[in-house]
C-alpha positions, 0 to 999 in steps of 0.5 A: 789205715793206709791201704796198699794198691787197693781199689778206692772208692768215692761214695755218693748217694743220688741219683762211640763206638763204631760198627763191628768192622771198625771194632775189629780193626782196633789194635791191642794198644786200643784195648782195655780191661773188660768193662763198658759204660752203659748209658740209660735214657728215657724220653728224648723230648723238651716237653716231657717230664724233665727228670726222665728227659733229654732235649733232642739238641742235648741228645745230639750233643751227647752223640756228637761228643761220642763221635768226635772223641772216638768212642765206640758204641757197641751193641748190648749183645756184643757187650754181653759176649765180651763180658762173658768171655772176659775179652777186653773192650775197645778203648772208650766203649759205650752201650746206649739204652732207652727204657720204655720205648717212647714214641719221641725216641722214634721221632727224635733219636732213631734217625740220628743214631742210624746216621751215626751208625750207633747201635742201641737197645730199647726196653719196652712194655707191651701192655703199655704200648697197647694201652697208650699208643700215642705215647709209646712206639708200636710194633711197626715202629719197633720193627723199623728201628730194629732193622736200623740197628736197635735191639728190642728187649724186655721192660715187663708188661706193666711197669709196676713196682715189682718188688712190692707185694700186694695186700695178702698176696702169697709168695706163690701168687707173687711169683705167678704175677712176676711170671706173667709180667716178665714172660708174657712180655718176652713172648709178645716181643719174640712173636712180633719181632723174632726171638730177642735176647733175654735181657730185662730192665727192672721198672724204676730200677727196683729189684730184690733177691727173690726177683733176681732169683726168678730172672736167673731161673728164667735165663735173663740178665737183669739191668738196674738204674744205679750207676757204674760200668758193666764188667765181670764183677757185675751181678748178672741180675743187677747190671748197672747203667749210668742215667743220662737224662734229667740232671744226669744229662750234663755232658761235663759230668757225664764225660767222667762216667763215660771213661770209667772202669769197673771197681773190682768189688767182689762182695758188698753188703747190704746188697739188698736195696730194700731197707726197713723204714727204720734203717735211716743211716745204713752202713755199706761194707765193700770188699775189693780185689787187689788191682795195682792200677787203682789208687787207694790214697785218694779215697773219698765218700759222698752222700750227694754233696755230703762227704763221708769218710771210709773206714778200712777194716782190712787191706781190702775191705772198707765201710762207710756210714750214712750220717744224715737220714736217707730220704723215703724212696730210691737213693744210691752209693757210688764208689769211684777211684782214680786210675794210676795208669790213665785219667779214668776212674774206677766206679761202683754203685750200691742201690738203696730203697727206703720205704715209708711206714706203709712200705711204699715210696714214690715213683 
């Protein structure tokens, strides 16, 4: 079916900003729609697990690219304000985040970020900080980087697989466990650093409707780990970020993501990441809002390197079906579409978790 002026999708299963004063000087010609790319890092080290690490020299190359190409790194709070108000972002806006609060971020990234005047957010686990002080920043170091441009926010107490129920655990018991994990961590952060924004990054990027509903009740935004820009189209309890460590640290592929815009997705299913073990080849259905800037003639779909052909069921809705079995564990479907007006791509991602027969999956 020929789609007229609709958002288009590429589907993949996988895996700088200035100060506020600089931001304020941008004229209207430098502004674009309310959409911002969020980068997600973990370790900044050459000696930690490669899957979640970026070497210090490569991290510096990322920041140099942002600086040399006139990106504007905005704080996570400023980005939130713009999303809520519908205000456009400066062209080439980006948010920088770190999960876990590793000590190597303090030693290998904090000084450089301060030197480049780039704000950033660090999502921390207070319990883990106390149990493993050699691996994680302590409150004194977190206070230090806070004073130098960092926002310290909530990654839970335990860094557990929160959506997994314990054996014979009732729903009430699970909710109480979640309340401890989220709210006691927030209290610890606020006690040691002053009141912080109620932003929560899901450990492993894992969430389900029950956990999302609790976060919404408690007044939190929820940040995930599957890719795509943050925009008014985003689910407030499943905000996407672009992983930028490990295999995703390649600057050549990261450039496209940094320049991406949010695909105008108004509905998609399944929106619940956790599948049944038997759901090996799910079908993703995506409904789009009309946007004349999004090309629809170049639609491509991928599962990793596997090309999947979308089927349009209406002018604004398409489906894609995975052909080969999803692996046990986490995967994703990414959707992109070239812009008619710029070199940017519109991007969307859906997360999937396929458990094994015992309802578990690897970290």
